[in-house]
C-alpha positions, 0 to 999 in steps of 0.5 A: 545419405538419409539420416535416420531418426528414432521415433519418440517412445510412447513413454517419452511422449507421456513424460513430456505431456505430464511435464507440460501439464505440470508447468501449465498448472504452476503458471495457472496458479501464479496467474491467480494473483495477477487476475485478482489484482488486475482491477484498479479498485482492488489495488486500492483496497489492498493499499487501504488494508496495508494500513490496517484491518477495515470493515466493508463499509469503511472500504466502500466509503474510502474507495467511493464505490458501493458496498455491493461492488466492494464486497465483490472485489474483496471476494476475488482478493480472498479467493486468491488468499490475498486478504482474510476475513473475521466476523466481529459482531455484525461486521465482517472485517478484512485484513491483508493475509500477511506481510508479503501482500504489502510487499507485492503492492509496493513492488507492483506499484514501483514497477509501474512507476519505472515502466509507465511514462504516463504514471510518472507524469501524473505523479509529477503533477501531484508533486508541484514542489519537489523541494518540499519532499522530505529526503528519503533517508529512513535511518537519518529521519528516525534519528532526527525524530528520536532526538526531537529535532523533527516532528514526524506527523501521521495524518491518517485516521487514528485507527490506522495510526494505532494499527501501524505507524512510522517510528516516533511518529505522532498522530493528528488526523488531517481533519483535526489538524487545523484545530490542533496546530498548537500541539506542534512545537514551534520552530521544528520541521514537520515531516508529514506522511500518510498512506503512501505516494498516491495519498493526498492527505500528507500533501494537504497537511503540508500546504496547511502547515506552510500557510500557518508558518510551519516548515513542513515537508512531505514524506511520500512513503507510508508503513507499507513502504517501510515494511511495517505490518499492521497489528491485528485487533484480535 
């Protein structure tokens, strides 16, 4: 016996079409974030801005690209509301829109490290001496630093330290470290950090400190990983 089916009413079909259009629109809006972050240089720009606000000139220099290209990448990030701008005199200053942008950067990087073997191998090559890595027990490190039993050393530029830094950290930028070694207490373990696991400044600092007789460890985390937001200049 043939089974009878009731055709969908025009009202039902219209409702289904409206629902589909709504879902398409929602996913399209979410995809704007993915599109904005699909460039390696844009991800690097986000990481830099997690350290503190910066001018286009500084961002172009740090990422080794032209100001024209840096401006183009920043426009895409701004269109997706991942960064904000402010005019200060003749300079245009960029900053991350809010804390969630830094969390997004840490999350997408962590996902890539979990899923991509090639990335893990590259990171292992960067860390030739795993025993030199500082234990990532944040509470324990803060307690030791507060007691003065270890020195947490921020080797980023001074402006980034001023914008945000780890608890009880002291600032000696990497390009000043050799001239300022006498400021570090003898016999104390120095835990150096910079912008995160893809930044080489802390690793270079550890190499220098060890050459000069210090016990030094590399903390492969920075303010973004610790959830510390940079302060605004205005």
